[in-house]
Phi, psi and omega in degrees: 000324181300321181297319182286327175297322178294318180297324181296335180277327187259343185254351179277076182258167177302155184293338180228129175218149186250143174231162179285148180302322183290345179273348181234018181206169174217156180263128180302130181095334178267086184210168176278152176243129185278135178240147181218146177206159176252134182213182179238137174253127182242170177086012180282141183277062179080010182254015181279196182292140180268107177041055182268123183297323179296313180295315180298318180293319180295318180293322178296317179296322179294319180293322178296325177294339177266005178088015180250117181278114179209115178287160182296334179291338181269353186268127173257117191260024182295334180258011183233146178223138173280135184221157168255135182247126181234152180203159174249123181259111178297151180297334182268002181292135180251159179302130181102343178282162184250145177228157179282151177229154177241135183244128182231129180290140177242003179249213184260016180298139180268339180199143176257009183297130179083004183275165178232128178280128175279162185309120186230121175285138179250125186247153175269184182294339180275001178084001180270148179276124181249343181203160177237128182248143176190149175143174179287144184273148173247115182254128182273044179181188179208160174214141178212151181208154177238201183289328186231003182208159178212157178219142181212142175232126181060187181273129180255005178254009174231132183221171177228162170228102178299129183053038186274356180234142177254127181289127180253338182220137180271149174283126181293105180202116180257094185294314186287346183272001182286146177260348174208154178247144175250118181258120179262115181279135177283336178266112182274083185212130183295320181296316180294318180294316179295321177298320179295318178301314181295319178295320179295315181294322177294321181291322184269350177073038179181173180272074181263333185255144175211151183260131176274322179204200186289349183219011182233128179236131175256129183241113176286137184281122175301153185302322184289346180253357181294130184084357180210077188274346183299313177299325178296313181296321180297330182276324185270335184290344179260010176297138180275124181237140176256101182296142176242090182273153175290147178294131184210144171241125181249129182237128174253103184292335182292323184250350183078018181277136178232127177238124182247123179290161187290337182265007180288133179230157184231131177290163178295118187209148176258134185232134170230131182222124177230171181224148177254123181246122180243126180242126179239126181235123180259139175213173181235127177260115183261126177256113184259125179291158177295161179296143178065009176273167181268005182285171178237157178289131181238129178252124181242128178288143179233130180242123175254121182239132179225130178241134181225122179245125180283143178254118181243142178273161175290138176237131178275121184236135175210132183231102174274336177231167180298320181297317178295321179296314180296316179298320180293316179290327176295328181296336179289334179076028182268154175280166177305324178296319177294324182295331177299315178294321180296316181296321177296318179294321178297320179294319179295327181280351182082011182270345181260114183267074180189160172283136178253113182249122180253122181273000000 
């Protein structure tokens, strides 16, 4: 009941609300590009990889490149860790700009705290190097241990380096040279997409926008904005759109969480829900013989079983609005776990007018 009371407070919003176009859409081509690289973190205080052949071989190869002959058998990698370095390269990033990187241990290192990432090339899906990462790590936690106890906060095998990579190669993308823009809607709904098309055409004063499907809009560039798309984007991305989402109920069985959308409705239906509780308690009854007798101690198992079934009355429930639906389900007095079963039964009976998604 507590979960639905909470939902009634946060989900009873007005029937129409507006959001900015840029919050529910993206422009094709204007996106991040994922970069990945393999590197070594040094300077760890004994928390690095434990005799890892990959780490030892990588460190040996790096030293040989510096003119230092050291076989992998001679390398002790306790202060070194093998890591994967990842970053997102914006489409507008230019050579010389800085981007954030994330470092994740792939070996047996227990902590990356205090480490320094050595120069690591970051490559794109095409195999080309787009950035170089290096620098001291920032770990959002700590770990310490002694002979008989240990303490840890957050993950210590994942770290970041703010502005830790320098862009060396730009992603080939000429934004201003486009003759049309493709707007990808995050809300896959025909009503929302058509509404967006109409708002775009009204704003630009012509039939420039058209919808290909429920989530794709093609926008022809007006003559006054060709070669200079930034003012156009600044004007259309703040257009107010009222999303029209499909009615949906989302249930997470692992946590007992229930989320009910504002357009969910319930037909007139009578509901009764009860639960059967069975308690089993095991114990041992020990029979001890008298002193100086020839008897032996006997242990006999004893099982106490109790069954309790709750008696619930029928409740008439009907929900034309979210508040009525929440009030009706609260009247049943069921827990969130019970409500999951009730919602499934309502969907099976055809009384729940919404999609039921179980995570």
